N, C-alpha and C positions, 0 to 999 in steps of 0.2 A: 274654452272651446268645447262645444257639446259633442259628446260621443254619439254616433249613430252607427247602426249596423250596416255592414256592406254586403250587398247581395252579389255573391260571386258569379252567379249565372249571367248577371248583366255585364260583368267585366270579362270573364274568361269564355263565355259562350258555352257551346256544346262540349268543349274539351275539358270542362272542369273536373270530371270524374278521372280522366287520365292524369291530369296534373296532380290530383290528390294522391293517386297511387305513386306517382314518381317521387314526390317530395315526402310522402309519408306523414303529412299533417292532416289532422281531422278537421281542423277549423282554420280559416285564414288568419284570425286573430292570434292563434298560437304561432303562426309563421312570422307575422310582422310585429307581434308584441301588442300588448293591451293599450298602450298609450299613443299609438301612431294611427292617425286618421287623416291622411293627407287628401283624401278624396273630396271632403267637404270643408276644407279649410280655405278661408278667403284671405289671400295674401295682400290684396290691395296694392298700394304703391310700395310695399316693403320689398327691398332688394334681396334676392335669394342669396344665401351663403354658397360659397364654393362647394362642389360636390363632396370633397374630402371631408367636410364637416359632418356629413350625414352617414358616417360609417355605421352607426347604430340604427339607422332608419330601416335598412333592408339587409340584414346580415345573411351571408351564405349559410347553407345547412352546416351544422356544427362539424361533422366529419369532413366535409369539403374544406372548410375554413382552416381547420388544423393542418390538413395535408398541404395546403398552399403556403401557410404561414411558416412552415418548417423550411421552405426554400426562399431565402432572401431575394429581393427583386434585383435583377441584373441590369436591366435596361429600362429606359423610360417607357412606360406603358400608359395608355389611356385608361382611365377607370372604367370598369365594366358597368353597363347600365342594367339594372335589375328590373324585372317585370313589376310594374305598379299600375294603378288605375289610370295614370296619365301616360305611361309608356309601356304598352302591352308587349308581350313576347313577340319576337319576329316570326313571320310566317314560315312555313316549311320550306318554301322555295326561295327564301331570302338568302342573300350572299353571306357566307359564313365569315365570322370575325377573323382578322389576320393575326390576332394575338391569343391563340388557343393554348399555347404552351407546348404544342407538339413539336415545334422546331427546336426546343431545348432538349439536349440529350438527357435521358433518364427521367423525364418529367411527362406524365401522361397528360393528354389533352383534357382541359377542363372547360365545360361550356361557359360561355361568356356570362350567362345569366346567373351562374353559380359562383363566380369568382369574387373574392374579397377585393375591395378597391385598393389599388396600389398606394403604398405610403408615399407622400409627396417627397421628391428628391431634389436637392438643389442643383446637382449636376448629373448628367447622364453619361453612361459609359459608351464611347463610340465603338460599337460592336465590330465595325469594319476594320479597325486598326489592329486588333490583337486576336490571336488564336485562343479558342476555348478548350484546347485539349487538356485532359486531366494531367495531374503531375506525373512526371517520369522519374524513374529511379529504381535502384535495387536495394533491398533491405539487408544485403550482405554486410554492410558497414553501418553502424549506428553511432551518431555523434551526440554528445551531451550539450543541448541548447539551453542557455539560461532562461529562466522564467520570464523576465521582461521582454526577451525577444520572442518567446513563444506566445506571449500575449498579443503582440503585434501580428504575428503569423495567423493566430486564431481569429482575430478580427477580420483580416482579409479573407480568410477561409469562410467565415460566416457570411460574408458578402459574395461568396462563390467565386472568388478570384483565385487563380493559381499563382503561387509565389515560391521563390527559392532563395536560400542564402547563397551568396556568390562571392567570388573574390578571395582576398587574403584571409578573411575570417575562417573560411572552410579549411584552408590549408593549416592554419594555426590550431583549430579545433581537432583536425585529424592527427596533428603531432602532439596533442595534449597540452598545448601552451595556452597562456592567458590571452584572452581577447577582450578588448574594450569597445572597439568600433565594429559594428555589423552592417553589412550591405544586403538589402533584399531587393530582388527584381521580380516584378509581377506583371500580369497582363491587365492591369488597370491603367487608365489614363492618369496623368498628373492631376487633372482637375478632380477626379474621383478620389484620388489619394488625399488630396487636401480636404475635400468634403468629409471624408471618413474620420480623419485624425486631427484636424486643426482645432476642433473644440474639445477633444477628449484629452489631449496631451499637450505639454509644452513643446513647441516646435521651433526650429530655426529655418529661415527661408533664404539664407545667403547663397545657397546652391540651387535655387529654383531655376536659374538661367541654364543650368546643366541638366535639368530635369530630375533633381533630387529634392526630397523633403526630409530634413533631419528631425527625427522624433526623439525627445529626451524622455526616457522611461527609467526611473531610478537614476543610477549613476552611469547609464549607458547611452551612447549616441547611436541611434539606429537609422541608417539611410534607407529610404524606400523610394524606388524609382520604377518607371515603366521599362519594358524591354527597350534597349537602345542598341542600334547597330554600330554607332560611332558618335564621337563628339567632333564636330568640324573645327576648322582653324579659328573661327570666331567664338568658340565655346558653346555653340548651339547644338543641342542633342538631335540626332536623327533617329527616330523611333522605328522599331521593327515589330514583327508579329509573334515570333517564337523565341523560346529560351535558347535554342541552338544558335540563332543569329546573334543574340546578345552575348553568348559565351565566345563566339567566334572573334569578336572585336577585342578580346583580351589578349590575343596574339600568342602567348606562351601556354603550352598545355597544362603546366602546373597551376595556372590560374583559371582554368576552364572547368574546374570541378564544382558542381552545384549540389545543394542538399535541401531536400524537403523532408521535414520530420515525419510526415505521414506516408512518404513514398520511398525515401532512402537516398542514397548517393546516386547522382546522375553524372556520368563521366563519359561524354561522347567522344572525347579526343585522347583518351588514355592518359589523363593527367596524373592519376595516382601513382603511375610507374615512375614519375619524376620527383615524387615527394618521399623523403625519408628523414629520419632523425639526424643522420650524418650531414646531409646536404640536400638542397633542392636544385634541380637542374632546369634551366630555362631552355626549352626546346620549342622552336616555332611550330605552329600548327602546320601539319602536312609537310614538314621539312623533308621527310623521306621521299616524297614525290618529286620535289624539286632537286634533291640530291641525285636521284636516279636520272632525271632529265638532263642535268648538267654532265653526268658521266657519259650519257649517250651522245650529247653534243661534242664532248671532248674526243670521243672515239671517232665520230664522223669527221671532225677537224683533222685528225691525223691521217685519215684516208683521202679526204677531198681537199684539204688545206683551205677550207672555208672559214671565214671568221664567225665564231658562234655568237648567237644572241646572248645578251646579258640576262642572267637568271635573277629574278627578284622574288623572294617568297611573298605570296599575296598578303599574308597576315601582317608582315612588316610594311609592305607598301601602303596598305589601308590605314595603318596606325603608326606613322614614323615616330611618334612620341615614345613608343616602346623601345626604340634604340637607346635613348638616354635612360629609360627606366631600367633596362638590362644593365647598362654601365653603373647606375646607382646601386642596384642590388649586389652587383659583383664587387664594387669598391667597398661596400659595407660588410662584405663577407656573408651576406644572406643567401647567396645562391652562386652556382656555377653556370656556365653557358656551354651548351653542347657545341662540339667542334664545327659542325656545318653551319649552325645558326650564327656563330661567331664569324666564320668566314663570309657568310652572306651579308652580315651587317657591315663588315669592312668593305666588301666589294660594292656595296650600295650606300656608302656613307652620305652621298648627296641627298638622301631621303630627308635629312634634317633641315635641308634648305626650305622645306615647307613650313617650318616652325618659325615663330617670331624670335628675334634676338633676345627679347626679355624673357621668353619662356626657356630658351637655351641656357641663359645665365642662371635662371632659377634652378634648373636641374643640375647644372655643372657645379654650382656652389655645394650641393650635397655630395656630388661625386668627389670633388677635390678634397673634401674633409673626411673621406672614407679612410679606414685603416689599411686598405689594400690598394691605395692609389697608385703606387708604383707599378704593380702588375696590371692595373686598369689602363694606365697610360701606354704600356707596352703592348697589351693585347688588343686594345681598341684604338690603335695608333691612327688609322685612316679617319676615324670619326673626329679624333682630336685635331688632326691636320685640317679637317673641313671647318672646324670652329676657329682655329688659329692657323691660317694658311702660312704664316711666317715660320712655323715650326717644321714644315715639311723638309726644308733644306738641311735640317739637323740630322735626318735619318742617315746613318752610316757615315757621318762626318768625322774623320779622324783629326784630332787637334794636334797631333805630333808633339806631345808634351810628356816629359818624364813624370809630371805630377798628375796626369790624367790617364786613368786606367781604362776608361770606357769611351765609347763614341759620344758625341755631343748630346744626342737625344737620350741615350741611356743615362748619362750623367744628370740631365735635366729631370728625368723620371725618378731617379734615386734621390735627388736633392729634395724634390716635393715630398716624397715619402718619409724622409728623415726630419722634415720641418715640424715645428710645433703646430698643432692644428688650428692655426689662425688663417682665416680666409684670405686676407690681404697678403700675408707672408707667403702662403703657398702659391697664390696667383702670381706674385712677383717672381718666385723661383721658377715657375713654369715659363715665364717670359723673359728671364734675365739674360739669356744667351741668344735671343733671336737676332741680334745685330752682328754676331760673330761671322756668319757666313759672308755677309757683304764686306766685312772689314778684314777678312783673313788675308795674310800675306805670307806665302810659302818661302821660308828661308832655307830650304834644303832639309836640314835635320830638325828644324823646329818651325813653329808658325807664330806670328804676332797678330794681335787683334786691336790695334790702336783705334780708339774712338768708337768701340763697339757699344759702350754704354749709352752715348748720345744717340747712336743709330738705333739702338734698342728701344729708347724712349719714343722716337719718331714712329717706329713700326707698331709699338704698343698702342699709341694714340690712334692709329688707323684701325687696329683691331676693335678698340672700344667704340669707335664711331660707326663701324660698318657691321661687324659680326657679333659683337658681345656688348649687351647693354647692362653695365654694372652701375652701382651707386657712385655718384660723383666723389664722395668722400673716400671710398675704396680705391677708385681710380687715382686720386691724388697720392695716396699712400704707395700704391703700386709703382707709379711713375718715379716717385722719390727713391724707392728702394732699388729700382732698376738703374737709375742714374748713379747711385752711390754704393752699389753692391761690392765694388773693389776698394772702397776706402779702408785705410788701415786704422783699426780701433784696437787699443790695448788697455790694460789696467792703468798704464801711466797717463794716457791722454783721454780716458773716457769721460772725466769730468769736464774738460774743455770742449769735448765733442757735444756733450749734452747742452752746454751753453750755446753752441752753434745751431743746433737743429731741434732742441727740445728733448725732454725725457722720453715721451711716447715714441717719437720717430727713431730715437737712438735704440730703444729696446727692440722695436720691430726689426731694425737693421741688424742688430746683433743676433737675433734669432735666425734671420735669413742667412747671414754669413756662417753661422754655426753649421747649418744644414748643408750649405754649399761646399764648405771645406771637407766635411765628412763624406760627401758623395763623390769626391775626386778620385779616391782610391782607398784600398784597404790598409794603407800605411798606418801603423800605430801613432805616428806623429800627428797625422790629421785628426785622429780620434782625440788626442789630448788637447789640441788647439780648439777643436769643436766644443769639447767639454768646458774649456776656459771661457769661451765666448758665451756659452749658455749660462754660466755662473755670473758673468758680467751683466747679462740681460736681467737675471733675477735681482742682482744688486741695484740696477737702475730702477727696476719696478718698485723696490722698497723705498728708494729716494722720492719717488713721486706719490707714495701712499700718504693719505691724510693721517695726522697723528691721532692715536686712540684717545677717546675721551676717558678721563680718570673718574670712575665712579666708585661707590663703596664696594661693589662686587669685584671690579677689576683691581682695586687696591688690595683686597683680601687675597686674590689669586696671586698677585705679584709678591705679596708678603710671604705666602706659602712657598712660592718658588725660591725666594731668596733664602728662606730657612732650609729648604731641601738642599739647595746648592751648598750652603754652609756646613750642613751635616755630611754631605758627600765629600767635601774637601777635608773634613776632619775624620773621615773613616767611620762615621756613625751609621 
């Protein structure tokens, strides 16, 4: 292509001198470069490349380009058209560009003719969905954030997104405990999050349906998600605009603390007051407002005798799943529950009706295996009765027995707590007495419960069909143990019993009976019988164990043990 000199007066007219002063270039070749002569180039039938390929054709003045490049592009922008021979500068009375940068906080307006073309982006950020407010927080508390997590936060920050560490990871960092899973909430759409990280890191997309992208950085799994106000019953996320709305869905104040490494701790609901090394307290958001309202209603009831309206804490009503989450944390000993929040949960136990039976069973499995299950069953009794309606008749039920020290429901709760932490065994103990109320016959000084095992099996089947969706194999074991929980098994007949129902079922039944007898009373005899049954269960387990393969190593170990025993017997 032949180089020809361009006469600027033909292109820019009488305003050439003003343009020269504005841009500070003495010659047009210096501004556009020595090798660019688009004015006299014949393209013919050749198809023009997209505009983005011509970044070097007409660069913005160096100082302007550096200023704009320091601010990553936030939204989809049309590339600015620069003044060339074929596209002259707009007239003075032309309509100004709508993308001048003036609407972005902290960014000066840049003439469209001086802007560098926007880098092509796969997905644009929907500006209307999220707030562009700067990060909130107080630098009074500083947390140590691992480098892999800081790398993810810095990448989001480079793209001018506001993000926070949220959830349990903030609580654990505040307490100085080890954290492996981190949750980040930001004002980027899920599409933008995927576009930014999908090619840079190894990711997991199994939680995308909930609006989360799991990023694997080093040995850490880091969840990055847009602000979400809730997850509906089908698991679909409902997005929101601000971090305050996102934190509000977490229900308990101890879980509403957010942290931005560049702004500090953000605690809009006073969650830090519920977190300590001794214990974490689960207190529903705004519980003091509802407690005050309920007190006022109770006062009016005494004066006017009107039936007060039922008080439901909004945070619990919007997220009924947190009822079972509170039970789970309490059963595991991870947290206490504030008195009014506990009362409101029991008063509104029907909230869990909005959950699917499969979801209820998933949470209750973790609850029933907790080390504080006895206290959980007693303190969250109304929720338990909502899941297992047949248990409600056990509350305050006196069995009139010299062998029973507690009411029927207290006995059930203690039996579950004494049991070996096996899911089927504990579930069977929870339901083993549900037939007693229907089969009770008052004999004056005592009661009889003939046929309560068979009745209990019928009621348990109804529970599993309607309220509680458990694994069929677990259901089969539970029903077997309910049916045979009163069978007499002793060291004399244990071998014959294993021939009747098998080693595994015998072991489970012995574990169940051991806990059941111990929970009847504090009598030392019950303690001894319970211990004997537990030893029998261990003996049955060894009978079913596969024989150990004899290898050179095991033979050497066995030989050393025999020598040690021989030396011990001879006093050496």
